[in-house]
N, C-alpha and C positions, 0 to 999 in steps of 0.2 A: 806421405808428410815429410817435411821436415825435421831434424834432428834439433831439438835445443839446441844442442853442443853447435851445431854446424849455425845456428842460429844467433845465437850472441857470436860466434868467430864473424860472422859477416856483420853484426852491427857494429862490433870492436873496428872492421876493416872501413866499414863507411868512416866513422867519427875519424879512423885515421886522415882518409880522403880528405875529409871536410876541414879539418885541421890544416891537412898540406895546403887545401886552396885558400885559407885564411892567413896563410903566411905568402902568398902571393900577391906584391905591391903591384897596380894596372894603370895610369892615368890616360884621362880619352881629353881631345883637345880640340876647341873650337880652333874652325879652319885656320882664323885672323890670330889664333896662339894667346885672346884676351880672358878666355876663362878655361881652365883646365882641372877636372875632379879627378879625386881621387879615389881609388876605391880597391880591394881584394877580390882575389880568385873569384871565393863567396858572393859576391853581388853585393858586398854590404858596401855601402856611403863612408868613406873617411876623413874627407877635406876637399875642400874646394879654394880655389885662387881665381880673385877676376880683377881685372886690372881697373886702376883706379879710375880712367877713365869713363868707364861704366857705370860707376856709381853715381852718377847726374840721377836725377830721377825719371829725366826725360828719353832715359837709354833703355828703358825697361823691357821692350820688344828684341832689343839689341842682345839683352841676358837672357832674353829665353830663349832665343834663336843658337846664340853660343851655347847654352848649358844642351838643347838638346842636341848639336854639333857633337858636343866634348862628350857628351851620354853615347851614343854610336859608335865614335871615335873606340873610345873603353868598349862597348862589346865585339866588335869585331877583334881587337885586341886580345880579349879572352878570350874569345871564341879558338883566334890561329894559337894563343899559346895553349891550350885545354888540349887541344888533336896536337901536337908536340909532346903531352905527357900522358898521353893515352897508351894504356898496356894492355894492351890483347889477351895477353895469358893472365894477367889478372884478373883480367874483368871474366873469363872462362870458369877461373875456380872459385871467383863470387857466385854464379850460379849453376856449378858444381860439373861444369864439361872440365874434365880434363883430359 
């Protein structure tokens, strides 16, 4: 059974990690750079840039495609960034492997 004190420590560590992820700012761009989304490492949306050319109602399809591309770009960058920050020793401690 997990010790309540250890559980509290694990929850505090998880909160710290989540807050650290919220501090990371990552942008994803469409291939042509006309749509840029800004998100944080906790995968929370923060802002979007849409080039003026896309604000024409006839450009709805291009906007949707651009947003998909920008989000995929963001996800790739986030995964790469997270992989660099992985501290295996810290993860082992969280799961009780010392």
